[in-house]
C-alpha positions in Angstrom: 0.0 0.1 -0.3 1.5 3.6 -1.3 2.0 5.9 1.9 -0.1 8.8 1.6 1.9 11.8 0.6 1.6 16.0 1.4 3.4 18.9 0.0 6.3 20.1 1.8 5.5 23.8 3.1 7.8 26.2 0.6 9.9 27.0 3.5 12.6 24.3 2.2 13.0 26.5 -0.9 14.5 29.4 1.2 17.6 27.2 1.4 17.7 26.6 -2.3 16.7 23.2 -2.3 14.2 21.6 -3.9 10.8 23.1 -4.4 7.6 22.5 -2.6 6.7 19.8 -5.7 9.8 18.0 -5.3 9.9 17.7 -1.6 6.8 15.7 0.5 6.2 14.3 3.7 5.3 10.5 4.6 3.2 9.7 7.2 4.6 6.7 7.8 8.1 7.9 8.7 7.6 11.3 10.9 10.9 12.4 11.0 12.0 11.8 7.6 11.4 13.8 4.5 10.9 11.8 0.9 12.4 13.3 -2.2 11.3 12.6 -5.8 14.1 11.4 -7.9 16.4 14.3 -9.4 19.5 14.4 -11.8 21.0 17.4 -9.9 24.7 16.9 -8.0 25.8 18.7 -5.1 27.1 22.2 -6.1 30.9 22.7 -6.2 31.0 26.4 -5.1 28.8 29.7 -4.0 29.0 32.7 -5.6 27.6 36.2 -4.1 25.4 38.4 -6.1 25.5 41.7 -4.6 24.9 45.7 -5.6 23.1 48.3 -4.7 19.6 48.3 -4.3 17.2 47.5 -7.7 20.0 46.9 -9.8 18.6 43.6 -11.0 20.2 41.1 -8.7 16.9 38.9 -8.0 16.1 39.4 -12.0 19.6 38.0 -12.7 19.2 34.9 -10.4 15.7 34.0 -11.9 17.5 34.3 -15.3 20.4 31.7 -14.5 18.1 29.4 -12.0 14.7 29.7 -13.0 14.0 31.0 -9.2 12.8 33.9 -7.8 14.4 34.6 -4.6 12.2 37.1 -2.7 9.9 34.7 -1.4 9.5 36.3 1.9 6.2 38.6 2.6 8.3 41.9 3.4 10.4 41.4 0.1 7.3 41.0 -2.3 5.8 44.2 -0.6 8.9 46.1 -0.7 10.7 45.0 -3.8 13.9 44.5 -2.2 15.9 41.7 -0.7 15.8 41.3 2.9 17.2 38.0 3.5 19.7 35.7 1.7 18.6 34.5 -1.0 19.4 30.7 -2.5 19.5 29.4 -6.0 21.4 26.4 -7.7 22.2 26.7 -11.7 24.3 24.8 -14.0 26.9 26.1 -16.2 26.6 23.8 -19.5 28.3 24.3 -22.9 27.5 23.7 -26.6 30.4 22.0 -28.4 28.4 22.9 -31.5 27.8 26.5 -31.0 30.5 26.9 -28.7 28.2 29.0 -26.5 27.6 28.4 -22.5 23.9 28.7 -20.9 22.3 27.6 -17.8 19.2 25.9 -19.7 19.3 22.1 -20.9 19.5 23.0 -24.3 21.4 25.5 -26.0 19.3 28.3 -27.0 20.8 29.0 -30.2 20.7 25.5 -32.0 18.8 23.5 -29.7 21.0 20.7 -29.1 21.3 19.3 -25.8 24.5 20.7 -23.9 27.3 19.2 -21.9 26.8 20.4 -18.2 30.3 21.5 -16.8 29.6 22.7 -13.1 26.9 23.4 -10.9 26.9 26.5 -8.8 25.0 28.0 -5.8 24.2 31.6 -6.1 23.8 33.7 -3.2 21.5 36.5 -3.7 22.3 39.5 -1.1 20.4 42.4 0.2 21.8 45.7 -1.6 19.6 48.0 0.8 21.4 50.2 2.6 19.7 49.1 6.2 20.8 45.0 5.2 24.5 45.5 5.4 24.6 43.1 8.2 23.3 40.4 5.9 25.3 40.6 3.2 28.5 40.8 5.3 26.9 37.4 6.3 26.7 36.1 2.7 29.9 37.4 1.9 31.5 34.9 4.6 30.1 31.7 2.9 30.9 32.6 -0.7 34.0 31.3 -2.8 33.9 34.4 -5.5 31.2 37.4 -6.3 29.0 39.2 -9.0 28.9 43.1 -8.5 25.6 44.4 -10.4 26.1 47.7 -11.9 23.1 49.4 -13.5 23.8 51.1 -16.3 20.8 53.7 -16.1 22.6 55.0 -13.0 25.6 56.8 -12.3 28.1 54.6 -11.0 29.3 54.1 -8.2 26.1 54.3 -6.2 26.3 54.2 -2.4 25.6 50.3 -1.9 28.0 49.8 -4.8 31.1 51.2 -3.0 30.0 49.7 0.2 29.7 45.8 -1.2 32.9 46.3 -2.8 34.4 47.4 0.2 33.0 44.5 1.9 34.4 41.9 -0.6 37.6 43.2 -0.1 37.5 43.1 3.6 36.1 39.8 3.6 39.2 38.6 1.3 37.0 37.5 -1.7 39.5 37.7 -4.6 37.6 36.5 -7.6 34.9 39.2 -8.6 33.2 39.7 -12.0 31.6 43.3 -12.9 28.0 42.9 -14.3 27.1 46.2 -16.0 23.2 45.2 -16.5 20.4 47.0 -17.7 22.2 47.9 -21.1 18.7 48.0 -22.5 17.3 51.1 -20.9 20.3 53.0 -22.3 21.8 54.2 -25.5 25.2 52.8 -26.8 27.1 56.3 -26.1 25.3 55.9 -22.3 26.4 52.5 -22.0 30.2 53.5 -22.6 29.8 56.4 -20.9 28.6 53.8 -17.6 31.5 51.6 -18.6 34.1 54.3 -18.2 32.5 55.6 -14.5 33.2 51.8 -13.6 36.6 51.7 -14.8 37.2 54.9 -12.8 35.7 53.5 -9.6 37.7 50.6 -10.0 40.7 52.2 -11.0 42.5 52.6 -7.3 41.1 49.3 -5.8 42.7 46.2 -6.2 39.8 44.8 -8.3 41.1 47.6 -11.4 41.7 44.5 -13.9 38.7 42.5 -13.3 36.0 42.1 -16.2 33.3 44.2 -16.5 30.3 42.0 -18.8 27.4 44.1 -20.0 24.3 42.4 -20.2 20.4 42.7 -19.8 19.0 40.3 -17.1 15.5 41.3 -17.7 15.9 40.7 -21.8 18.2 38.0 -21.3 20.9 39.3 -23.1 24.6 38.6 -23.3 23.9 35.7 -20.5 26.2 33.5 -22.3 29.1 35.4 -22.1 28.7 36.2 -18.5 28.5 32.0 -17.8 31.6 31.9 -19.9 33.5 34.5 -17.8 32.0 32.7 -14.4 33.5 29.4 -15.8 37.0 30.9 -16.9 37.5 33.4 -13.7 35.8 31.9 -10.5 37.6 28.6 -9.9 36.2 26.0 -7.5 38.6 26.1 -4.7 40.6 23.0 -3.5 38.8 21.5 -0.6 40.7 19.9 2.5 38.3 17.2 3.4 40.4 15.6 6.4 39.8 18.7 8.4 37.1 18.7 11.3 33.6 19.2 9.5 32.5 22.7 10.1 29.0 24.3 8.7 28.0 28.2 8.5 24.3 28.6 9.3 22.5 31.0 7.3 19.2 29.9 7.8 17.0 28.0 10.2 13.4 27.2 10.2 10.3 25.0 10.8 8.9 23.0 7.8 5.6 21.8 9.8 2.3 23.3 8.6 0.1 24.6 11.5 -2.6 21.9 12.4 -0.2 19.2 11.9 -0.5 16.1 14.3 2.2 15.4 16.5 3.1 12.3 15.2 4.0 13.5 11.8 6.2 16.7 13.2 9.5 17.1 11.4 12.6 18.4 13.1 14.0 21.7 12.5 15.9 22.2 9.4 19.3 24.3 9.1 20.5 25.8 6.0 23.6 27.1 4.8 27.2 26.0 3.6 30.0 23.4 4.7 33.1 25.4 5.4 35.3 22.5 5.2 35.3 18.5 5.9 32.1 16.6 5.5 29.0 15.7 7.2 27.0 12.1 7.1 23.5 11.1 7.8 23.1 9.9 11.2 26.1 11.7 12.8 25.7 13.6 16.4 26.4 17.2 15.7 26.8 20.5 17.9 25.3 23.6 17.3 26.7 26.8 19.1 26.6 29.4 20.4 23.1 27.5 21.1 20.8 28.7 23.4 20.7 31.6 26.2 19.9 30.7 30.3 20.6 32.6 33.0 22.5 31.2 35.8 23.4 33.7 38.9 22.0 36.4 37.3 24.5 36.0 34.3 23.4 35.3 30.7 25.4 32.3 28.9 24.6 30.1 26.0 24.9 26.4 26.3 25.3 24.5 22.9 22.6 22.5 21.0 23.1 18.6 20.6 21.2 16.8 18.1 21.6 14.3 15.1 21.1 14.8 11.4 18.2 12.8 9.8 18.7 13.7 6.4 20.9 16.2 4.3 19.8 17.8 0.7 22.2 19.8 -1.7 21.5 20.0 -5.3 18.0 19.5 -5.1 18.2 16.1 -3.6 18.9 13.9 -0.5 22.6 12.7 -0.3 24.1 10.7 2.5 26.8 13.1 2.7 27.6 16.5 2.6 31.2 18.2 1.6 32.3 21.7 0.8 30.6 23.5 -2.2 27.0 24.8 -2.6 23.7 25.7 0.0 23.0 23.0 1.5 20.4 21.8 4.5 20.5 19.6 7.1 17.1 17.9 8.6 17.6 17.4 12.5 15.9 16.3 15.4 15.7 19.2 17.1 12.3 20.5 18.2 11.1 23.0 15.3 10.4 25.6 17.8 14.1 26.2 18.4 14.8 26.7 14.7 12.0 28.7 13.5 12.5 32.5 11.9 16.0 32.1 11.0 16.6 32.0 15.1 20.0 30.0 14.8 21.4 32.1 11.7 25.1 32.8 12.5 25.4 29.7 14.5 28.3 27.1 13.6 27.4 23.1 13.4 30.4 20.5 14.2 31.0 17.4 15.8 30.5 17.5 19.3 33.6 19.3 21.1 35.4 20.0 18.2 33.9 23.7 17.2 36.0 26.6 17.6 36.2 28.0 21.5 33.1 30.3 22.4 34.3 34.4 23.2 32.1 36.8 25.5 34.8 39.1 25.0 37.5 39.6 22.2 40.5 41.2 21.5 41.3 42.5 18.2 44.2 43.7 16.0 42.2 46.4 14.6 42.5 47.9 10.8 40.0 50.9 10.0 39.4 52.1 6.9 40.3 55.8 5.9 37.1 56.8 5.2 33.4 55.7 5.7 31.9 54.2 2.7 28.2 54.0 1.4 27.5 57.4 2.3 27.2 60.6 -0.2 29.8 62.4 1.7 32.5 60.1 2.8 33.8 61.1 6.0 37.0 60.5 7.9 36.9 57.3 10.1 37.6 58.4 13.7 39.5 55.7 16.0 37.4 53.5 18.7 36.1 55.1 21.4 35.6 53.4 24.5 32.2 52.7 25.2 31.5 52.9 21.7 28.4 50.0 20.2 30.0 48.3 17.1 28.5 45.8 14.8 30.7 42.9 14.6 30.2 40.2 11.5 32.4 36.8 11.8 31.8 33.7 9.6 28.0 34.0 9.1 27.0 35.6 12.4 26.5 39.1 13.5 26.9 40.6 17.1 27.2 43.6 19.1 30.2 44.7 20.7 30.9 47.6 23.2 34.3 48.8 23.4 36.3 48.5 26.8 39.8 49.3 25.5 40.3 51.1 22.2 43.7 50.6 21.7 44.5 50.0 17.9 46.4 47.0 18.1 44.4 45.6 21.1 41.1 46.5 20.7 38.8 44.6 23.5 35.2 44.4 23.2 32.4 42.9 25.1 29.9 40.8 23.6 26.1 41.0 23.7 26.1 37.6 22.1 29.0 35.5 21.8 30.7 34.4 19.0 32.4 31.1 17.7 35.8 31.6 16.3 39.2 30.8 16.1 42.4 33.2 16.8 43.3 34.8 13.8 39.8 35.1 12.2 38.8 37.8 10.2 36.0 40.1 11.7 34.2 43.0 10.1 33.7 46.5 12.0 30.7 48.3 11.3 29.7 51.6 13.4 26.7 53.3 13.9 26.4 56.9 12.0 22.8 58.2 11.8 20.2 55.5 11.6 22.7 52.5 10.5 26.0 51.0 10.9 28.4 51.8 8.4 31.4 49.5 7.6 34.6 51.2 9.1 37.3 48.4 8.8 38.1 45.0 10.2 40.3 43.2 12.8 42.1 39.7 13.5 41.1 38.2 16.5 44.0 37.9 18.9 
């Protein structure tokens, strides 16, 4: 007798995993998600899609992957990306036309194409108030595409800020995309191209390629795919290291009113930084959950088991670095809902980096604040100042206790899990938001 099946809630789509039509719950196994067969393989790397608000990031994601990543209700209302969106696409090559495409058939001759590489695209927010989310996205990627709209003067405030964030995050492999060329004349497109070149000239990215496209009109996408294939290589992965996962999303996939015996455990979405995870493995999640002991807030790790792993649109027995992925656990779904575990690290019990309630940094501040219309000089850190700090995929607030340049000490509102030598980005409140002002190396 065939088990009765029920479509899975669309929440699973938020980590770039199978669509609601592909994922289904089986009533015979309450903690297992069954999946229809799919020919997909695990993506090899993550690429961030960044840039100023409304420059076409989400539209380009849809052109490459066929998936619209603005699924959150507030995103649809406001027309901006609030949370990290994920979508997988495959770069394929038509040997007959020597043409690159993200489709299953060549758009020129309709021949079958040869798949070369599967990639996870991380659509990061461009709105100025969402910089922390963008920095969290930069921590989990191997390369980046920076979109610049041809119908606006370059650079826009967040164009400058995002490029600086990529630089501070240590991301070297970047391609500039000049989008919306269908909205300007040939002369205006050339003028905008020169503005981009002048913007890049004083940076380490002065020689990176600039690819003109129209995401809306699907123009020049093949040239962009060729550039990605040739210029953003898949990094070498060390499979012998202790497994480490960066959590970018966490959620409950159970529908309201579901019977207790049919509940599925919490789901964590993100990417594997190193090593590999296997179904059935016991894992630890840090910082974990907060409790009060002796009038003091402390965090305790969560211990759970991996029930299933999803990558590249299908369930897998194990997962290694490359692409976005999701793990189904035995955690109470209420613990993970609404991205409550975003920024956490996942690893084997007792093998994760230490937890820090207070940190000391070797600070490196920028000369000027980027992202504002009038760039002001970055002043030294001040005692008692409140900063936003990003490390791995986590964001926390730190209060400066000692502002010394080489040994800046901060007390953290929420602890972070990090190793000595890790890079931590520093943002300062200016007006109504935090602005990126530099980075520090954990001592």
